[in-house]
N, C-alpha and C positions, 0 to 999 in steps of 0.2 A: 279787718277786712284783707287779709290776704287768705284768713279762709273763705273769706267770702266768696270771692275772686273766685279762687279755686272751683269750693261748693256749685256757683252758676256757670263753669267755663264747659265749653260745650262738648267734651269730649268727658267728662263728669255725668253733668245731668241728662240722661236718655230718660226719660220719661216713658217717651213714645214705643220704649219698647219693654217696657213691664219694670221698671228698674224699682226693686225695694227703697225706701230709704232709710233703710241699716247699710244696704248696697252704698249706696250714694255720699253717706258718709264716713262711710269705713274708705270710699276714694279720698276721699277727700282729705284725710288723714295722711291716707298712703301718699298721697301727691304732694304735700307740704314736708313731709319727713323724708319721702326717697327724689323727689325733684319729678316736677312738671311732667318733663319728656321720660325720662327714663319710664315715668306708668302709666304711660300713652303708651309706649311700646311694647311694656311687657306686654298690659291689656287687650293690645294688636295681637300677635301673638298667639298667646291666648283662645284668644277667638276666635283664628283663622283653624289652629287646633280642633276644634269642634266640641272638645270632651268636655269642657266646664262652660258654665251659661254665665258670664259677668257680670250680668243683669239681675237676677236675681240668686244667684250662690256668693258665700264669701270663702268659696275651693281655692281661689285664686291668693289667699292670705299666704299660704304655705308656700307659693310659688317668690315672693320678694324677700330681700333679702332679709336675715335672722332678725336687726335693729330696727327694722321697719314694722315687720310682723308683731313682733312684740311690741312694740312702738303703741300699730292702732287696734291692735288686744287688750292692752291694760288698759286703754280713757273709753275705747266705744264696749268691747263686749266684759269688762274689770274682769281679766283672768287673774289679775294680782289680788292678791289677800289682802296687801297691803294700803294697795289704792281704796280698796272699800269701805276700812276702820278707817283710815286719817280723810279722808275724802269725800264724805257724803255725805 
């Protein structure tokens, strides 16, 4: 229920911006791990800088704290070989 709420929240659900599904899922996982307010503030800051498209790119993942970045990458992007073996 918590994930569904985050997934559908206004700061994550940005279909009108041409956001891809994987970016929306990454934002949901990041908000769950890092905190809704923390992620919202970070995404707003990155958007203001204008260097990264936060709707179509996952480059903003590298701006998250390491724990959160690893969390998202391991689950969504399957960057952990152990995860690949044990949970598929």
